[in-house]
C-alpha positions as CSV (number, residue, x, y, z in Angstrom):
1,X,0.3,-0.2,-0.2
2,X,1.2,3.6,-0.9
3,X,0.9,5.0,2.5
4,X,2.9,8.2,1.8
5,X,1.0,10.5,-0.7
6,X,1.6,14.0,-1.9
7,X,-0.3,16.9,-4.1
8,X,2.9,18.9,-5.4
9,X,2.3,21.9,-7.0
10,X,2.9,25.8,-7.9
11,X,0.2,26.7,-5.8
12,X,1.0,28.2,-2.4
13,X,-1.4,26.8,0.4
14,X,-1.4,30.2,1.6
15,X,-3.2,31.6,-1.3
16,X,-6.7,29.2,-0.9
17,X,-9.8,30.2,0.1
18,X,-11.8,28.7,3.3
19,X,-13.2,25.9,0.8
20,X,-9.1,25.0,-0.8
21,X,-10.0,26.6,-3.6
22,X,-6.7,28.6,-5.2
23,X,-7.0,32.2,-5.4
24,X,-3.8,33.4,-5.9
25,X,-2.1,34.6,-9.4
26,X,-0.6,31.6,-10.9
27,X,-1.7,30.2,-14.1
28,X,-3.4,27.1,-14.6
29,X,-1.1,25.6,-17.7
30,X,2.4,25.1,-17.9
31,X,4.7,27.8,-18.4
32,X,6.8,25.1,-20.6
33,X,10.2,26.4,-18.7
34,X,11.7,26.6,-15.6
35,X,8.3,25.7,-13.3
36,X,7.7,22.5,-15.3
37,X,11.0,21.6,-15.0
38,X,10.8,22.0,-11.4
39,X,7.8,19.2,-11.9
40,X,9.7,17.1,-13.8
41,X,12.8,17.2,-11.0
42,X,10.5,16.9,-8.1
43,X,9.2,13.4,-9.8
44,X,12.4,12.1,-10.1
45,X,13.7,13.3,-6.6
46,X,10.4,11.1,-5.6
47,X,11.5,8.1,-7.8
48,X,15.1,8.0,-6.4
49,X,14.0,8.3,-2.9
50,X,11.8,5.1,-3.6
51,X,14.4,3.3,-5.6
52,X,12.5,3.4,-8.6
53,X,14.3,4.2,-12.2
54,X,11.2,2.8,-14.4
55,X,7.4,3.0,-14.4
56,X,4.4,0.9,-16.0
57,X,1.9,2.8,-18.4
58,X,-1.6,2.0,-17.0
59,X,-4.7,2.8,-18.1
60,X,-3.6,4.8,-21.2
61,X,-6.0,7.1,-23.3
62,X,-6.2,9.9,-25.8
63,X,-8.7,12.6,-26.2
64,X,-12.3,11.6,-27.1
65,X,-14.5,13.7,-29.5
66,X,-14.7,16.6,-26.9
67,X,-11.0,18.2,-25.8
68,X,-11.4,19.6,-22.5
69,X,-7.6,20.2,-21.8
70,X,-6.6,23.9,-20.8
71,X,-4.4,23.7,-23.7
72,X,-5.3,21.9,-27.6
73,X,-4.2,18.9,-28.0
74,X,-1.1,18.4,-30.6
75,X,-0.3,15.9,-33.3
76,X,1.0,12.4,-31.8
77,X,-0.8,13.4,-28.7
78,X,2.6,14.7,-27.0
79,X,4.0,11.0,-27.6
80,X,6.0,11.2,-31.1
81,X,10.1,9.8,-30.2
82,X,9.2,8.4,-26.7
83,X,8.8,4.4,-28.0
84,X,10.5,2.8,-30.4
85,X,7.5,1.2,-32.1
86,X,5.8,4.6,-32.0
87,X,2.6,5.2,-30.6
88,X,2.2,1.4,-30.6
89,X,4.2,1.4,-28.0
90,X,1.6,3.3,-25.6
91,X,-0.5,0.7,-23.7
92,X,-1.5,-0.9,-20.6
93,X,1.6,-2.1,-19.2
94,X,4.2,-1.2,-20.9
95,X,7.3,-0.7,-19.1
96,X,9.4,2.9,-19.3
97,X,12.4,4.1,-18.2
98,X,12.6,6.8,-15.7
99,X,13.0,9.5,-19.3
100,X,10.4,8.5,-20.8
101,X,8.4,8.9,-17.7
102,X,9.5,12.2,-17.0
103,X,8.3,12.9,-21.0
104,X,5.0,11.7,-20.2
105,X,4.3,13.5,-17.3
106,X,5.4,16.8,-19.5
107,X,3.0,15.8,-21.9
108,X,0.1,15.6,-19.2
109,X,1.1,18.6,-18.1
110,X,1.3,20.4,-21.1
111,X,-2.4,18.6,-22.1
112,X,-1.0,17.5,-25.1
113,X,-3.7,14.7,-25.6
114,X,-2.0,12.1,-24.0
115,X,-3.0,11.1,-20.3
116,X,-2.2,7.8,-18.1
117,X,-1.0,6.3,-14.9
118,X,2.4,5.9,-14.1
119,X,3.1,3.0,-11.6
120,X,5.3,0.5,-9.6
121,X,2.9,-1.9,-8.7
122,X,2.9,-1.6,-4.8
123,X,6.1,0.7,-4.3
124,X,5.6,4.1,-6.6
125,X,2.6,6.2,-8.6
126,X,2.7,9.3,-10.2
127,X,-1.1,10.9,-11.7
128,X,-1.5,14.0,-13.2
129,X,-4.7,16.1,-12.7
130,X,-6.3,19.2,-14.0
131,X,-4.4,22.6,-13.7
132,X,-1.0,21.4,-13.1
133,X,-2.1,19.2,-10.2
134,X,0.4,16.6,-10.0
135,X,0.1,13.7,-7.1
136,X,2.9,11.4,-6.2
137,X,2.5,8.2,-3.9
138,X,5.6,6.4,-2.3
139,X,5.9,3.5,0.3
140,X,8.8,5.4,1.7
141,X,8.7,9.0,3.0
142,X,11.0,10.7,0.5
143,X,12.2,13.3,3.0
144,X,15.2,13.9,1.0
145,X,12.3,14.3,-2.2
146,X,10.0,16.8,0.1
147,X,12.8,19.4,0.6
148,X,14.2,18.9,-3.1
149,X,10.5,19.8,-3.6
150,X,10.2,22.5,-1.6
151,X,13.9,24.2,-3.1
152,X,12.2,23.8,-6.6
153,X,9.8,26.5,-5.4
154,X,6.6,24.1,-5.3
155,X,4.5,22.9,-2.9
156,X,4.2,19.5,-1.2
157,X,1.3,18.8,0.8
158,X,0.6,15.3,2.5
159,X,-2.4,13.6,1.3
160,X,-4.7,10.3,2.7
161,X,-4.6,9.6,-1.3
162,X,-4.6,10.5,-4.7
163,X,-8.1,11.5,-6.7
164,X,-6.6,9.1,-9.7
165,X,-5.4,6.4,-7.5
166,X,-7.0,3.3,-9.9
167,X,-10.7,2.7,-8.0
168,X,-11.5,-1.3,-8.3
169,X,-15.0,0.0,-6.6
170,X,-15.8,3.2,-8.8
171,X,-17.0,2.8,-12.3
172,X,-13.5,2.1,-13.6
173,X,-13.9,-1.4,-11.8
174,X,-17.5,-1.8,-13.1
175,X,-18.8,-4.6,-15.4
176,X,-17.1,-8.4,-15.8
177,X,-13.8,-8.9,-17.2
178,X,-13.5,-11.9,-19.1
179,X,-10.4,-12.2,-20.8
180,X,-9.8,-13.2,-24.0
181,X,-8.7,-16.3,-23.9
182,X,-8.7,-19.7,-25.9
183,X,-12.4,-20.3,-24.6
184,X,-13.6,-17.0,-25.7
185,X,-11.9,-17.3,-29.2
186,X,-14.0,-20.8,-29.6
187,X,-17.3,-19.6,-28.7
188,X,-16.8,-16.5,-30.9
189,X,-15.9,-18.5,-33.9
190,X,-19.3,-20.4,-33.3
191,X,-20.9,-16.8,-32.9
192,X,-19.5,-16.0,-36.5
193,X,-20.5,-19.5,-38.1
194,X,-24.2,-18.8,-36.5
195,X,-24.0,-15.2,-38.3
196,X,-24.6,-13.7,-34.9
197,X,-21.4,-12.2,-34.9
198,X,-19.4,-10.4,-37.6
199,X,-17.1,-7.3,-36.1
200,X,-15.0,-7.0,-33.3
201,X,-14.2,-3.2,-31.6
202,X,-10.4,-3.3,-30.4
203,X,-10.1,-0.7,-27.8
204,X,-6.5,0.0,-27.3
205,X,-6.9,3.5,-25.5
206,X,-9.7,4.8,-23.7
207,X,-11.0,6.9,-26.7
208,X,-9.4,4.8,-29.4
209,X,-10.7,2.0,-31.0
210,X,-10.0,0.1,-34.1
211,X,-12.3,-2.5,-36.0
212,X,-12.1,-5.5,-37.8
213,X,-14.6,-7.9,-39.6
214,X,-14.6,-11.3,-38.6
215,X,-15.0,-13.9,-40.6
216,X,-14.3,-18.1,-40.4
217,X,-10.9,-17.4,-42.2
218,X,-10.0,-14.1,-41.1
219,X,-10.7,-14.3,-37.2
220,X,-6.9,-15.9,-36.3
221,X,-5.4,-13.2,-37.9
222,X,-7.4,-10.5,-36.1
223,X,-6.4,-12.1,-33.2
224,X,-2.8,-12.3,-33.8
225,X,-2.6,-8.5,-34.7
226,X,-4.6,-7.2,-31.7
227,X,-2.7,-4.8,-29.2
228,X,-1.6,-5.7,-26.3
229,X,-3.9,-5.7,-22.8
230,X,-6.9,-4.5,-25.4
231,X,-10.6,-4.3,-24.4
232,X,-12.9,-6.0,-26.9
233,X,-16.4,-5.8,-27.7
234,X,-18.0,-7.7,-30.2
235,X,-20.8,-6.5,-32.5
236,X,-23.3,-8.6,-35.2
237,X,-22.6,-8.2,-38.9
238,X,-22.4,-5.1,-40.5
239,X,-25.9,-4.4,-42.8
240,X,-25.6,-4.5,-46.5
241,X,-28.7,-2.4,-46.7
242,X,-27.1,0.7,-46.0
243,X,-30.2,2.7,-47.0
244,X,-32.3,1.3,-44.0
245,X,-29.3,1.9,-42.0
246,X,-29.1,5.5,-42.7
247,X,-32.8,5.8,-42.0
248,X,-32.3,5.0,-38.6
249,X,-30.2,8.4,-38.0
250,X,-31.8,9.4,-35.0
251,X,-32.9,13.5,-34.9
252,X,-30.3,14.9,-32.9
253,X,-27.5,13.7,-30.1
254,X,-24.6,12.0,-31.0
255,X,-24.1,8.5,-33.4
256,X,-20.9,6.3,-34.2
257,X,-20.7,5.7,-37.8
258,X,-19.0,2.4,-38.9
259,X,-18.8,1.2,-42.7
260,X,-17.3,-0.8,-45.0
261,X,-16.0,0.6,-48.3
262,X,-16.0,-1.2,-51.9
263,X,-12.1,-1.6,-51.3
264,X,-12.9,-3.6,-48.2
265,X,-11.5,-1.3,-45.7
266,X,-13.3,-0.4,-42.1
267,X,-14.2,3.1,-41.5
268,X,-16.1,5.1,-38.2
269,X,-16.7,8.5,-37.2
270,X,-18.7,9.8,-34.1
271,X,-20.8,12.6,-35.0
272,X,-23.4,15.0,-33.7
273,X,-26.6,16.1,-35.7
274,X,-24.4,19.0,-37.1
275,X,-22.8,16.6,-39.0
276,X,-25.2,14.3,-39.9
277,X,-25.3,15.1,-43.9
278,X,-21.6,14.6,-44.1
279,X,-22.0,11.1,-42.2
280,X,-25.0,10.3,-44.5
281,X,-23.0,11.5,-47.4
282,X,-19.9,9.1,-46.4
283,X,-21.7,6.2,-46.0
284,X,-24.6,6.0,-49.0
285,X,-22.0,4.2,-51.3
286,X,-20.5,1.8,-48.5
287,X,-20.6,-2.3,-48.9
288,X,-22.2,-2.5,-45.6
289,X,-22.4,-0.2,-42.4
290,X,-24.3,0.0,-38.5
291,X,-24.4,2.4,-36.2
292,X,-23.8,2.5,-32.9
293,X,-25.1,4.8,-29.9
294,X,-21.7,6.1,-27.9
295,X,-23.9,6.4,-24.9
296,X,-22.8,4.0,-22.4
297,X,-26.4,3.1,-21.5
298,X,-27.6,2.2,-24.9
299,X,-24.1,0.5,-26.2
300,X,-24.6,-3.2,-25.7
301,X,-22.4,-5.3,-27.4
302,X,-22.9,-9.5,-27.6
303,X,-20.3,-9.9,-25.4
304,X,-16.7,-8.2,-24.1
305,X,-13.6,-9.4,-23.0
306,X,-9.9,-8.2,-21.9
307,X,-6.4,-9.5,-23.7
308,X,-4.8,-11.0,-21.1
309,X,-1.2,-11.0,-21.1
310,X,1.5,-13.5,-23.4
311,X,2.0,-15.9,-20.2
312,X,-2.0,-16.2,-19.8
313,X,-2.5,-14.0,-16.9
314,X,-5.0,-10.8,-17.0
315,X,-3.4,-8.0,-15.6
316,X,-5.5,-4.9,-17.0
317,X,-7.5,-3.6,-14.5
318,X,-9.4,-1.5,-16.8
319,X,-13.4,-3.1,-17.3
320,X,-15.1,-3.2,-20.8
C-alpha cells in the first residue's frame, strides 16, 4: 500500500480560500519552462527516494470527440519519439524508463492529449490531474525529495490518497472482465459461424478503437494483431442494407457510424446532428454499415473481453 501520498503544485497553500480553492495569481497551464522543469525534477527526486528507475503505463488514453484540456491537443498527443515502436508502444502495461516517464508527465502537464497513470505496483505512482496538480505516492516518506521539491519552489502537501488512483470499486472497476482466452475465441468462432457476430471493436486506449471484420477465415489473423491488453467488444455483422441503416439516424444527439468501403476497408466516425449530412454522404456508397450509440447505457455489444498478457494472466485493470 502506498502510505505516503503528496499533492505537488506551484500553488502556495496560503493563497487558498476557506474551501481550499486557489485564489492566487499563478496560471493553471504549464509555463513550458522553469516551473514545468521543477515539476519533473520533483518527480525524479521522489522516484530516486523510492529506488525507482522505471514505471509502468496504466490505463492510457487519448482525447475523445470533445477536448477539455486547458491547452489544445497536439499531433501525436505528445507521444512522438517516446517509444521505439511509435505510438503503438503506448499501451497498458508498457514499461518505460524514468526518462520516458518524465516526458509523459511533461506531455500531461501540457495537455498534449495523452494521459495515463504511471506506476510501479505496490511501490510508487505518479498521477497528473487538471490545472497542474501532480500526485506522487510512495511506500517511503521521501524526506529528501520533499526538501528538494520545496527548494524548487513547489508545494508538497500530504494527502490520504491520490484522487486519480485506480478505484476498483468505482466506475472503472465495474463490469465483467472476461479474459480473451482460448475459450473466448472458440465461443466467438461459433457466433461467427451462426451469423450472429461479424464485427470486433478493439479498444486499445481509452477513447481509441480499431474495427475488424470477423469471418471464419480471418478471426485468427485478427487475433494475432490486437494490441496488448486491449478491451474487446463483439458486434453483429454490418448490414448490407445501407439505406435502411441511414434511415435509423436519430433526430439529434451523438451517433457512431461504422462502414466498409468498396475496397474492403473499415471506417468509423463519431458525429452529432450538425454532421449527420456529412456522415450520410460518406456512408451512402458503402458496401455495408452500422450505426451504434456512443451512450454507455445504450451501447450494448454481444459480449466483451480483455486480452490477457502473453503468459495468459489477465493483468489489465480496466473493464469493458
